Backbone atoms as SQL, in Angstrom:
CREATE TABLE atoms (id INTEGER PRIMARY KEY, chain TEXT, resi INTEGER, resn TEXT, atom TEXT, x REAL, y REAL, z REAL);
INSERT INTO atoms VALUES
  (1, 'A', 1, 'UNK', 'N', 0.823, -1.290, -0.061),
  (2, 'A', 1, 'UNK', 'CA', -0.068, -0.079, -0.029),
  (3, 'A', 1, 'UNK', 'C', 0.871, 1.347, -0.043),
  (4, 'A', 2, 'UNK', 'N', 1.839, 1.230, 0.705),
  (5, 'A', 2, 'UNK', 'CA', 2.856, 2.322, 0.814),
  (6, 'A', 2, 'UNK', 'C', 3.359, 2.707, -0.534),
  (7, 'A', 3, 'UNK', 'N', 3.599, 1.793, -1.351),
  (8, 'A', 3, 'UNK', 'CA', 3.990, 2.122, -2.690),
  (9, 'A', 3, 'UNK', 'C', 3.080, 2.749, -3.576),
  (10, 'A', 4, 'UNK', 'N', 1.796, 2.325, -3.600),
  (11, 'A', 4, 'UNK', 'CA', 0.691, 2.957, -4.262),
  (12, 'A', 4, 'UNK', 'C', 0.511, 4.296, -3.777),
  (13, 'A', 5, 'UNK', 'N', 0.675, 4.557, -2.501),
  (14, 'A', 5, 'UNK', 'CA', 0.309, 5.784, -1.967),
  (15, 'A', 5, 'UNK', 'C', 1.402, 6.797, -2.343),
  (16, 'A', 6, 'UNK', 'N', 2.645, 6.193, -2.306),
  (17, 'A', 6, 'UNK', 'CA', 3.912, 7.103, -2.959),
  (18, 'A', 6, 'UNK', 'C', 3.752, 7.428, -4.362),
  (19, 'A', 7, 'UNK', 'N', 3.243, 6.515, -5.103),
  (20, 'A', 7, 'UNK', 'CA', 3.042, 6.827, -6.491),
  (21, 'A', 7, 'UNK', 'C', 2.019, 7.876, -6.857),
  (22, 'A', 8, 'UNK', 'N', 0.855, 7.729, -6.046),
  (23, 'A', 8, 'UNK', 'CA', -0.135, 8.807, -6.165),
  (24, 'A', 8, 'UNK', 'C', 0.455, 10.020, -5.712),
  (25, 'A', 9, 'UNK', 'N', 1.164, 10.224, -4.617),
  (26, 'A', 9, 'UNK', 'CA', 1.569, 11.487, -4.094),
  (27, 'A', 9, 'UNK', 'C', 2.637, 12.051, -5.292),
  (28, 'A', 10, 'UNK', 'N', 3.493, 11.273, -5.964),
  (29, 'A', 10, 'UNK', 'CA', 4.432, 11.667, -6.962),
  (30, 'A', 10, 'UNK', 'C', 3.660, 12.127, -8.135),
  (31, 'A', 11, 'UNK', 'N', 2.557, 11.436, -8.444),
  (32, 'A', 11, 'UNK', 'CA', 1.800, 11.811, -9.593),
  (33, 'A', 11, 'UNK', 'C', 1.021, 13.122, -9.304),
  (34, 'A', 12, 'UNK', 'N', 0.377, 13.325, -8.087),
  (35, 'A', 12, 'UNK', 'CA', -0.175, 14.372, -7.612),
  (36, 'A', 12, 'UNK', 'C', 0.713, 15.653, -7.764),
  (37, 'A', 13, 'UNK', 'N', 1.891, 15.437, -7.302),
  (38, 'A', 13, 'UNK', 'CA', 2.967, 16.504, -7.347),
  (39, 'A', 13, 'UNK', 'C', 3.291, 17.100, -8.700),
  (40, 'A', 14, 'UNK', 'N', 3.347, 16.089, -9.637),
  (41, 'A', 14, 'UNK', 'CA', 3.739, 16.331, -10.933),
  (42, 'A', 14, 'UNK', 'C', 2.375, 17.052, -11.630),
  (43, 'A', 15, 'UNK', 'N', 1.144, 16.547, -11.264),
  (44, 'A', 15, 'UNK', 'CA', 0.178, 17.255, -11.834),
  (45, 'A', 15, 'UNK', 'C', -0.034, 18.705, -11.332),
  (46, 'A', 16, 'UNK', 'N', 0.238, 18.863, -10.047),
  (47, 'A', 16, 'UNK', 'CA', 0.324, 20.247, -9.348),
  (48, 'A', 16, 'UNK', 'C', 1.328, 21.206, -10.043),
  (49, 'A', 17, 'UNK', 'N', 2.427, 20.700, -10.475),
  (50, 'A', 17, 'UNK', 'CA', 3.564, 21.378, -10.998),
  (51, 'A', 17, 'UNK', 'C', 3.174, 21.884, -12.503),
  (52, 'A', 18, 'UNK', 'N', 2.299, 20.979, -13.347),
  (53, 'A', 18, 'UNK', 'CA', 1.966, 21.221, -14.532),
  (54, 'A', 18, 'UNK', 'C', 0.654, 22.247, -14.616),
  (55, 'A', 19, 'UNK', 'N', -0.192, 22.005, -13.711),
  (56, 'A', 19, 'UNK', 'CA', -1.615, 22.710, -13.910),
  (57, 'A', 19, 'UNK', 'C', -1.774, 23.889, -12.852),
  (58, 'A', 20, 'UNK', 'N', -1.090, 23.672, -11.668),
  (59, 'A', 20, 'UNK', 'CA', -1.424, 24.606, -10.594),
  (60, 'A', 20, 'UNK', 'C', -0.487, 25.660, -9.987),
  (61, 'A', 21, 'UNK', 'N', 0.891, 25.394, -10.136),
  (62, 'A', 21, 'UNK', 'CA', 1.925, 26.085, -9.600),
  (63, 'A', 21, 'UNK', 'C', 1.999, 27.582, -10.053),
  (64, 'A', 22, 'UNK', 'N', 1.455, 27.772, -11.317),
  (65, 'A', 22, 'UNK', 'CA', 1.406, 29.054, -11.834),
  (66, 'A', 22, 'UNK', 'C', 0.629, 30.090, -11.052),
  (67, 'A', 23, 'UNK', 'N', -0.396, 29.624, -10.563),
  (68, 'A', 23, 'UNK', 'CA', -1.311, 30.398, -9.602),
  (69, 'A', 23, 'UNK', 'C', -1.081, 30.173, -8.130),
  (70, 'A', 24, 'UNK', 'N', -0.420, 28.979, -7.655),
  (71, 'A', 24, 'UNK', 'CA', -0.203, 28.647, -6.238),
  (72, 'A', 24, 'UNK', 'C', 1.191, 28.506, -6.040),
  (73, 'A', 25, 'UNK', 'N', 2.089, 29.167, -6.382),
  (74, 'A', 25, 'UNK', 'CA', 3.502, 29.009, -6.104),
  (75, 'A', 25, 'UNK', 'C', 3.660, 29.208, -4.526),
  (76, 'A', 26, 'UNK', 'N', 4.477, 28.358, -3.920),
  (77, 'A', 26, 'UNK', 'CA', 4.389, 28.256, -2.513),
  (78, 'A', 26, 'UNK', 'C', 3.335, 28.278, -1.563),
  (79, 'A', 27, 'UNK', 'N', 2.357, 27.561, -2.173),
  (80, 'A', 27, 'UNK', 'CA', 1.050, 27.381, -1.478),
  (81, 'A', 27, 'UNK', 'C', 0.171, 28.832, -1.501),
  (82, 'A', 28, 'UNK', 'N', 0.688, 29.829, -2.083),
  (83, 'A', 28, 'UNK', 'CA', -0.088, 31.011, -2.239),
  (84, 'A', 28, 'UNK', 'C', -1.286, 31.106, -3.334),
  (85, 'A', 29, 'UNK', 'N', -1.509, 32.363, -3.596),
  (86, 'A', 29, 'UNK', 'CA', -2.589, 32.301, -4.651),
  (87, 'A', 29, 'UNK', 'C', -2.330, 33.821, -5.101),
  (88, 'A', 30, 'UNK', 'N', -1.806, 33.869, -6.489),
  (89, 'A', 30, 'UNK', 'CA', -1.555, 35.122, -7.194),
  (90, 'A', 30, 'UNK', 'C', -2.785, 35.626, -7.945),
  (91, 'A', 31, 'UNK', 'N', -3.809, 34.776, -8.049),
  (92, 'A', 31, 'UNK', 'CA', -5.077, 35.505, -8.781),
  (93, 'A', 31, 'UNK', 'C', -6.095, 36.022, -7.728),
  (94, 'A', 32, 'UNK', 'N', -6.221, 35.308, -6.506),
  (95, 'A', 32, 'UNK', 'CA', -7.102, 35.794, -5.522),
  (96, 'A', 32, 'UNK', 'C', -6.580, 35.740, -4.041),
  (97, 'A', 33, 'UNK', 'N', -6.014, 37.006, -3.714),
  (98, 'A', 33, 'UNK', 'CA', -5.513, 37.038, -2.375),
  (99, 'A', 33, 'UNK', 'C', -6.452, 36.402, -1.154),
  (100, 'A', 34, 'UNK', 'N', -5.785, 35.510, -0.329),
  (101, 'A', 34, 'UNK', 'CA', -6.599, 35.086, 0.774),
  (102, 'A', 34, 'UNK', 'C', -7.293, 33.644, 0.387),
  (103, 'A', 35, 'UNK', 'N', -6.946, 33.202, -0.839),
  (104, 'A', 35, 'UNK', 'CA', -7.303, 32.004, -1.226),
  (105, 'A', 35, 'UNK', 'C', -6.096, 31.217, -1.390),
  (106, 'A', 36, 'UNK', 'N', -5.517, 30.576, -0.315),
  (107, 'A', 36, 'UNK', 'CA', -4.181, 29.910, -0.439),
  (108, 'A', 36, 'UNK', 'C', -4.335, 28.431, 0.234),
  (109, 'A', 37, 'UNK', 'N', -3.171, 27.907, 0.390),
  (110, 'A', 37, 'UNK', 'CA', -3.072, 26.682, 1.118),
  (111, 'A', 37, 'UNK', 'C', -2.614, 26.597, 2.587),
  (112, 'A', 38, 'UNK', 'N', -2.845, 27.872, 3.270),
  (113, 'A', 38, 'UNK', 'CA', -2.299, 27.895, 4.610),
  (114, 'A', 38, 'UNK', 'C', -3.614, 27.239, 5.404),
  (115, 'A', 39, 'UNK', 'N', -3.162, 26.379, 6.506),
  (116, 'A', 39, 'UNK', 'CA', -4.134, 25.608, 7.293),
  (117, 'A', 39, 'UNK', 'C', -5.382, 26.500, 7.659),
  (118, 'A', 40, 'UNK', 'N', -4.927, 27.718, 8.096),
  (119, 'A', 40, 'UNK', 'CA', -6.063, 28.473, 8.718),
  (120, 'A', 40, 'UNK', 'C', -7.121, 28.958, 7.556),
  (121, 'A', 41, 'UNK', 'N', -6.672, 29.128, 6.369),
  (122, 'A', 41, 'UNK', 'CA', -7.538, 29.571, 5.149),
  (123, 'A', 41, 'UNK', 'C', -8.150, 28.176, 4.908),
  (124, 'A', 42, 'UNK', 'N', -7.591, 27.087, 4.813),
  (125, 'A', 42, 'UNK', 'CA', -8.228, 25.871, 4.485),
  (126, 'A', 42, 'UNK', 'C', -9.483, 25.498, 5.465),
  (127, 'A', 43, 'UNK', 'N', -9.238, 25.722, 6.820),
  (128, 'A', 43, 'UNK', 'CA', -10.151, 25.636, 7.817),
  (129, 'A', 43, 'UNK', 'C', -11.428, 26.704, 7.612),
  (130, 'A', 44, 'UNK', 'N', -11.011, 27.854, 7.401),
  (131, 'A', 44, 'UNK', 'CA', -11.994, 28.945, 7.402),
  (132, 'A', 44, 'UNK', 'C', -13.074, 28.672, 6.090),
  (133, 'A', 45, 'UNK', 'N', -12.406, 28.027, 5.128),
  (134, 'A', 45, 'UNK', 'CA', -13.175, 27.777, 3.921),
  (135, 'A', 45, 'UNK', 'C', -13.672, 26.491, 3.806),
  (136, 'A', 46, 'UNK', 'N', -13.600, 25.600, 4.989),
  (137, 'A', 46, 'UNK', 'CA', -14.245, 24.278, 5.260),
  (138, 'A', 46, 'UNK', 'C', -13.560, 23.301, 4.076),
  (139, 'A', 47, 'UNK', 'N', -12.268, 23.525, 3.745),
  (140, 'A', 47, 'UNK', 'CA', -11.415, 22.708, 2.792),
  (141, 'A', 47, 'UNK', 'C', -10.285, 22.047, 3.536),
  (142, 'A', 48, 'UNK', 'N', -10.515, 21.634, 4.748),
  (143, 'A', 48, 'UNK', 'CA', -9.413, 21.092, 5.579),
  (144, 'A', 48, 'UNK', 'C', -9.483, 19.705, 5.628),
  (145, 'A', 49, 'UNK', 'N', -10.143, 18.918, 4.811),
  (146, 'A', 49, 'UNK', 'CA', -10.236, 17.508, 4.783),
  (147, 'A', 49, 'UNK', 'C', -9.686, 16.933, 3.446),
  (148, 'A', 50, 'UNK', 'N', -9.197, 15.731, 3.450),
  (149, 'A', 50, 'UNK', 'CA', -8.810, 15.207, 2.172),
  (150, 'A', 50, 'UNK', 'C', -9.863, 15.174, 1.068),
  (151, 'A', 51, 'UNK', 'N', -10.986, 14.790, 1.665),
  (152, 'A', 51, 'UNK', 'CA', -12.327, 14.687, 0.547),
  (153, 'A', 51, 'UNK', 'C', -12.607, 16.220, 0.173),
  (154, 'A', 52, 'UNK', 'N', -12.596, 17.024, 0.879),
  (155, 'A', 52, 'UNK', 'CA', -12.975, 18.454, 0.495),
  (156, 'A', 52, 'UNK', 'C', -11.974, 18.909, -0.675),
  (157, 'A', 53, 'UNK', 'N', -10.683, 18.616, -0.340),
  (158, 'A', 53, 'UNK', 'CA', -9.535, 19.110, -1.167),
  (159, 'A', 53, 'UNK', 'C', -9.613, 18.141, -2.595),
  (160, 'A', 54, 'UNK', 'N', -9.918, 17.094, -2.511),
  (161, 'A', 54, 'UNK', 'CA', -10.068, 16.074, -3.733),
  (162, 'A', 54, 'UNK', 'C', -11.152, 16.611, -4.576),
  (163, 'A', 55, 'UNK', 'N', -12.234, 17.007, -3.927),
  (164, 'A', 55, 'UNK', 'CA', -13.442, 17.564, -4.674),
  (165, 'A', 55, 'UNK', 'C', -13.150, 18.698, -5.418),
  (166, 'A', 56, 'UNK', 'N', -12.421, 19.753, -4.648),
  (167, 'A', 56, 'UNK', 'CA', -12.079, 20.975, -5.272),
  (168, 'A', 56, 'UNK', 'C', -10.975, 20.712, -6.497),
  (169, 'A', 57, 'UNK', 'N', -10.129, 19.901, -6.253),
  (170, 'A', 57, 'UNK', 'CA', -9.077, 19.539, -7.393),
  (171, 'A', 57, 'UNK', 'C', -9.818, 19.004, -8.548),
  (172, 'A', 58, 'UNK', 'N', -10.715, 18.173, -8.199),
  (173, 'A', 58, 'UNK', 'CA', -11.367, 17.343, -9.393),
  (174, 'A', 58, 'UNK', 'C', -12.185, 18.325, -10.089),
  (175, 'A', 59, 'UNK', 'N', -13.211, 19.083, -9.379),
  (176, 'A', 59, 'UNK', 'CA', -14.172, 19.773, -10.079),
  (177, 'A', 59, 'UNK', 'C', -13.837, 21.376, -10.208),
  (178, 'A', 60, 'UNK', 'N', -12.859, 21.748, -9.533),
  (179, 'A', 60, 'UNK', 'CA', -12.501, 23.186, -9.644),
  (180, 'A', 60, 'UNK', 'C', -13.440, 24.039, -8.984),
  (181, 'A', 61, 'UNK', 'N', -13.264, 25.430, -9.206),
  (182, 'A', 61, 'UNK', 'CA', -14.181, 26.348, -8.458),
  (183, 'A', 61, 'UNK', 'C', -13.801, 27.707, -9.034),
  (184, 'A', 62, 'UNK', 'N', -14.640, 28.547, -9.440),
  (185, 'A', 62, 'UNK', 'CA', -14.503, 29.917, -9.941),
  (186, 'A', 62, 'UNK', 'C', -13.244, 29.726, -10.957),
  (187, 'A', 63, 'UNK', 'N', -12.275, 30.363, -10.767),
  (188, 'A', 63, 'UNK', 'CA', -11.148, 30.764, -11.745),
  (189, 'A', 63, 'UNK', 'C', -10.347, 29.403, -12.053),
  (190, 'A', 64, 'UNK', 'N', -10.741, 28.298, -11.185),
  (191, 'A', 64, 'UNK', 'CA', -9.902, 26.898, -11.253),
  (192, 'A', 64, 'UNK', 'C', -10.559, 26.277, -12.354);
């Protein structure tokens, strides 16, 4: 299982580099200030669970 999870993490990192890092460099957000990957922001926006993040990544929101 650890190998599968490691592969998924690597693939996710590669996808982030291809599709997301332009707007979210260092976990920030160059398009919408205050919409970043800081834990406080994720909690405030109710995006602090794996399920919520997976849904957002899969379906996008607003400019995503």
